[in-house]
C-alpha positions in Angstrom: 63.7 106.7 153.7 67.2 105.3 153.5 66.0 102.4 151.4 64.3 104.8 149.1 67.5 106.9 148.7 69.4 103.7 148.0 66.9 102.7 145.3 67.2 106.2 143.7 71.0 106.0 143.7 70.9 102.6 142.2 68.5 103.7 139.5 70.8 106.7 138.6 73.8 104.4 138.4 72.0 102.0 136.1 71.0 104.9 133.9 74.5 106.2 133.7 75.9 102.8 132.8 73.3 102.4 130.1 74.0 105.8 128.7 77.7 105.2 128.7 77.2 101.9 126.8 75.0 103.6 124.2 77.6 106.2 123.6 80.3 103.5 123.1 78.1 101.5 120.7 77.1 102.2 117.2 73.8 100.4 116.6 73.0 99.8 113.0 70.8 97.5 110.9 72.1 96.2 107.6 70.4 98.9 105.5 71.7 101.7 107.7 75.2 100.2 107.5 75.0 100.0 103.8 73.9 103.6 103.5 76.7 104.8 105.7 79.1 102.7 103.6 78.0 104.2 100.3 78.2 107.7 101.7 81.5 107.5 103.6 83.7 104.8 102.2 87.0 106.3 101.0 87.6 103.7 98.3 84.3 104.6 96.7 85.0 108.3 97.0 88.3 107.9 95.3 86.7 105.9 92.5 84.2 108.7 92.0 87.1 111.1 91.2 88.3 108.5 88.7 84.9 108.7 87.1 85.1 112.5 86.8 88.6 112.1 85.4 87.4 109.8 82.7 84.6 112.3 81.8 87.3 114.9 81.5 89.2 112.7 79.1 86.1 112.7 76.8 86.2 116.5 76.8 89.9 116.5 76.0 89.4 114.0 73.1 86.8 116.4 71.5 89.2 119.3 71.4 90.7 120.4 68.0 94.5 120.8 67.7 95.7 124.3 68.4 96.9 126.4 65.5 100.7 127.2 65.3 102.1 130.6 64.7 105.7 131.4 63.9 107.1 134.9 63.6 110.7 135.7 62.5 112.4 139.1 62.6 115.7 139.5 60.8 118.5 141.0 62.9 121.3 141.1 60.3 123.2 144.4 60.0 124.2 144.1 56.3 123.0 146.9 54.1 120.3 145.9 51.7 119.0 147.6 48.7 115.9 148.4 50.7 117.5 149.9 53.8 120.5 149.5 56.0 118.3 149.1 59.2 117.3 145.5 60.0 114.3 146.7 62.1 112.0 149.3 60.8 109.8 150.0 57.8 112.0 148.0 55.4 113.6 145.2 57.6 112.9 141.6 56.8 110.3 139.7 58.8 108.3 136.5 58.2 105.1 135.2 59.6 103.6 131.6 59.4 100.3 130.3 60.7 99.6 126.6 60.5 96.7 124.4 61.4 96.8 120.6 61.8 93.7 118.9 60.3 93.1 115.3 61.5 91.9 113.1 58.7 90.1 109.7 58.5 87.9 110.6 61.4 90.6 110.4 64.0 89.0 112.8 66.4 85.7 111.0 66.5 87.4 107.7 67.0 89.5 109.2 69.9 86.2 110.4 71.4 84.7 106.9 71.1 87.7 105.4 72.8 87.4 107.9 75.6 83.7 107.2 76.0 84.2 103.5 76.4 87.0 104.1 78.9 84.6 106.3 80.9 82.0 103.5 80.7 84.5 101.0 82.0 85.4 103.4 84.9 81.7 103.6 85.8 81.5 99.8 85.8 84.6 99.6 88.0 82.9 101.8 90.5 79.9 99.5 90.7 82.1 96.4 90.8 83.9 97.8 93.8 80.5 98.5 95.4 79.5 94.9 94.7 82.6 93.4 96.3 82.7 95.7 99.3 79.0 95.3 100.0 79.5 91.6 100.2 82.3 92.1 102.7 80.1 94.5 104.6 77.2 92.0 104.9 79.5 89.1 105.6 81.2 90.9 108.6 77.9 92.3 109.7 76.2 88.9 110.2 79.3 87.3 111.5 79.5 89.8 114.3 75.8 89.4 115.0 76.0 85.6 115.5 79.3 85.7 117.3 77.8 88.2 119.8 74.9 85.9 120.4 77.4 83.0 121.1 79.4 85.4 123.3 76.3 86.2 125.4 76.0 82.5 126.2 79.6 82.2 127.3 79.2 85.3 129.5 76.1 83.8 131.1 77.9 80.6 131.9 80.9 82.4 133.2 78.8 84.6 135.4 77.0 81.5 136.8 80.3 79.8 137.5 81.8 82.9 139.2 78.8 83.1 141.5 79.0 79.4 142.2 82.7 79.6 142.9 82.3 82.6 145.2 79.7 80.6 147.2 81.8 77.4 147.2 85.0 79.1 148.4 83.4 79.5 151.9 82.0 76.0 151.7 85.4 74.5 150.9 87.0 76.4 153.8 84.3 74.9 156.1 84.9 71.5 154.7 81.3 71.2 153.3 82.5 70.9 149.7 85.5 68.8 148.5 88.5 70.9 147.3 88.7 68.9 144.1 85.2 70.1 143.0 86.3 73.6 143.4 89.4 73.0 141.4 87.3 71.3 138.6 85.0 74.2 138.5 87.9 76.7 138.4 89.5 74.7 135.5 86.2 74.7 133.6 86.0 78.4 134.1 89.5 79.0 132.7 88.5 76.9 129.7 85.4 79.0 129.2 87.3 82.3 129.6 89.9 81.1 127.0 87.1 80.3 124.5 85.4 83.5 125.2 88.6 85.4 124.5 88.9 83.7 121.2 85.4 84.7 120.3 86.1 88.3 121.3 89.2 88.3 119.1 87.2 87.1 116.1 84.6 89.8 116.8 87.3 92.4 117.0 88.7 91.3 113.6 85.3 91.6 112.0 84.7 94.9 113.7 87.9 96.2 112.2 86.8 95.2 108.7 83.3 96.7 109.2 84.6 100.0 110.6 87.0 100.4 107.7 84.2 99.8 105.2 82.1 102.4 107.1 85.1 104.8 107.4 84.4 105.0 111.1 87.4 106.2 113.1 85.7 106.4 116.4 86.3 104.1 119.3 82.7 102.9 119.2 81.9 99.2 118.6 79.4 98.3 116.0 76.4 96.4 117.3 74.3 94.9 114.5 70.6 95.1 114.8 69.1 92.1 113.1 65.5 91.0 112.7 65.9 87.3 113.1 62.2 86.7 112.1 62.8 88.5 108.8 65.9 86.3 108.1 63.8 83.3 109.0 61.5 84.0 106.0 64.4 83.9 103.5 64.6 80.7 101.4 66.7 79.5 98.5 64.3 76.7 97.7 62.4 78.4 94.9 65.4 79.7 93.0 66.1 78.5 89.5 69.6 78.0 88.2 68.9 79.2 84.6 67.2 82.4 85.9 70.1 83.2 88.2 72.7 82.6 85.5 70.8 85.0 83.1 70.5 87.5 85.9 74.2 87.3 86.7 75.1 87.7 83.0 73.0 90.8 82.8 73.9 92.4 86.2 77.5 91.5 87.1 79.8 94.4 86.5 82.9 92.4 86.1 81.3 90.9 82.9 80.2 94.3 81.8 83.8 95.5 82.2 85.0 92.5 80.1 82.4 93.1 77.4 83.3 96.8 77.3 87.0 95.9 76.9 86.1 94.0 73.7 84.3 97.1 72.4 87.3 99.2 73.5 89.7 97.0 71.6 87.5 97.3 68.5 87.3 101.1 68.9 91.1 101.2 69.3 91.5 99.1 66.1 89.4 101.6 64.2 91.6 104.4 65.6 94.8 102.6 64.7 93.6 102.1 61.1 92.8 105.8 60.9 96.2 106.6 62.3 97.7 105.0 59.1 96.2 107.9 57.2 98.6 110.9 57.4 97.2 114.2 58.8 97.1 117.4 56.8 98.7 120.6 57.8 97.7 123.8 56.0 99.0 127.3 56.6 99.6 130.8 55.5 103.0 132.3 55.0 104.1 135.9 54.8 107.6 137.2 54.0 108.6 140.8 53.7 111.8 141.8 52.0 113.0 138.2 51.8 111.6 136.9 48.6 111.4 137.8 44.9 108.5 140.0 46.0 108.9 142.6 48.7 105.6 141.4 50.3 105.2 137.7 49.7 102.0 135.8 50.6 101.9 132.0 50.3 99.7 129.0 51.1 101.4 126.0 52.7 100.2 122.4 52.7 102.1 119.5 54.4 101.5 115.8 54.7 103.6 112.8 55.6 104.1 110.2 52.9 103.0 106.8 54.2 105.9 105.0 52.6 107.5 103.2 55.5 105.3 103.6 58.6 101.7 102.7 57.9 101.0 101.9 61.6 101.1 98.2 60.8 102.4 97.2 64.2 99.8 99.0 66.3 97.0 97.7 64.0 98.3 94.1 64.5 98.4 94.7 68.3 94.8 96.0 68.3 93.6 93.0 66.2 95.2 90.5 68.7 93.9 92.5 71.7 90.3 92.0 70.3 90.8 88.3 70.1 92.3 88.1 73.6 89.5 90.1 75.1 86.9 87.9 73.4 88.5 84.9 75.0 88.6 86.6 78.4 84.9 87.4 78.0 84.1 83.8 77.2 86.1 82.8 80.3 84.2 85.2 82.4 80.9 83.6 81.2 82.2 80.2 82.2 83.3 81.6 85.6 79.9 83.1 86.2 78.1 79.9 85.4 80.2 78.0 87.8 80.0 80.7 90.5 76.2 80.7 90.4 76.0 76.9 90.4 78.3 76.5 93.4 76.7 79.4 95.3 73.2 78.0 94.7 74.2 74.5 95.8 75.8 75.9 99.0 72.8 78.0 99.8 70.4 75.1 99.3 72.5 72.8 101.4 72.7 75.4 104.2 69.0 75.9 103.9 68.3 72.1 104.1 70.5 71.8 107.2 68.9 74.8 108.8 65.4 73.4 108.3 66.3 70.2 110.1 67.0 72.3 113.2 64.2 72.6 115.8 64.8 76.1 116.8 62.2 76.0 119.6 63.6 73.0 121.5 66.4 75.0 123.1 64.9 76.9 126.1 66.3 80.1 127.4 69.5 79.6 129.4 68.2 81.7 132.3 65.1 79.4 132.7 67.3 76.3 132.8 70.4 77.4 134.8 68.7 78.3 138.0 67.2 74.8 138.3 70.4 73.1 137.3 72.4 75.1 139.9 69.9 74.3 142.6 70.0 70.6 141.8 73.7 70.6 141.9 73.9 72.5 145.2 71.3 70.0 146.6 73.4 67.2 145.3 70.6 65.9 143.1 73.1 65.9 140.2 76.8 65.3 140.3 79.6 67.8 139.4 80.2 65.9 136.1 76.5 66.2 135.2 76.4 69.9 136.0 79.5 70.6 133.9 78.2 68.3 131.1 75.0 70.5 131.1 77.0 73.7 130.7 79.3 72.2 128.1 76.4 70.7 126.1 74.4 73.9 126.2 77.4 76.0 125.1 78.2 73.6 122.2 74.5 73.5 121.1 74.2 77.3 121.1 77.5 77.7 119.3 76.4 75.2 116.6 73.0 76.9 116.2 74.6 80.3 115.8 77.3 78.9 113.5 74.6 77.2 111.3 72.6 80.4 111.1 75.7 82.4 110.2 76.7 79.9 107.6 73.2 80.1 106.1 73.4 83.9 105.8 76.9 83.8 104.5 75.8 81.5 101.6 72.8 83.7 100.9 75.1 86.8 100.7 77.5 84.9 98.5 74.6 84.0 96.2 73.7 87.7 96.0 77.3 88.5 95.3 77.8 86.1 92.4 74.4 87.0 90.8 75.2 90.7 91.0 71.9 91.7 92.7 69.9 90.8 95.8 68.0 87.6 95.3 67.7 86.6 99.0 
């Protein structure tokens, strides 16, 4: 009965620990992380407001100038032939109404400039998404493979702690040399230090990931990764020319640069239109202030383009077009080299990954029990035992580093192409 109660108590404790760990951990696969990022990221939310602002600028550009009205009431007290009262049936008063008319299609050209600016703002949003998504994926896979490496360190540390606990009594009894215990303790300190460095690196990537997800909780992100699905990815069949064409069509930084060329051309058309003066027409009424007691007049006003023909702004716009064309050409050169280098790195990582026999490394748990028993039975020396732990640790670390490097190069290729190709 007592043993049964102890078993129940232990089961409840284990359940509570598991529940506590689940509450402190945010488990996400990469698609779920990306969905949360797009939904909650504050940088993206801010850029969406910029998009709405650029749309409002189009509305503003379409609006006509407001008419202008001017009313004047005479307040002089001098007697006139009409009446000695300044205000009343015979006092002087004037009224003017004027309307500015934009000539040379200025309003349509302003609308065109506003539309291209709004288009650029849209592209900037997707360019931000492209860059931050790359950061998200890079941190996601880095955390995953670091956590796998960390698990090996924790297994070895647990094994050493158990062994040191058992050896402490043996040293006190004189069955085990003191120097062996010291060597094991020194090795444990080395493992703990390396483990701490891994945890710090995980923490840094956790911070990046949680900022991208706009997660302010104390939960740690635990990536859920289907390693078998990642195994199926391959850069072997990718063609450079197709990737460059795809990058040219899909990269939003190039779309932004191309739009700035069109924006400069639209601005040039606007600046040339600005050289044409606008027309102001109006109606004027004057009572008791002209040769007629009730004077009605039509007013027309226009600046004479004698000195200022907007020459400077036109020249600025012309040079801006040429500068933006050169920047677009530079962007194309950059894209070609980005894709080439990213493809070469991905193919090299793929080649190195394929040389690895991923099945040769047995589970640590299957090996360690036998190694510990052989060491305790003195079938292997302390140096051989420590060499096994060190070799296993290095091998696991290298495998995880290689897998992470492979995924990082794949994600970099997706980034430079502007869409998911791997």
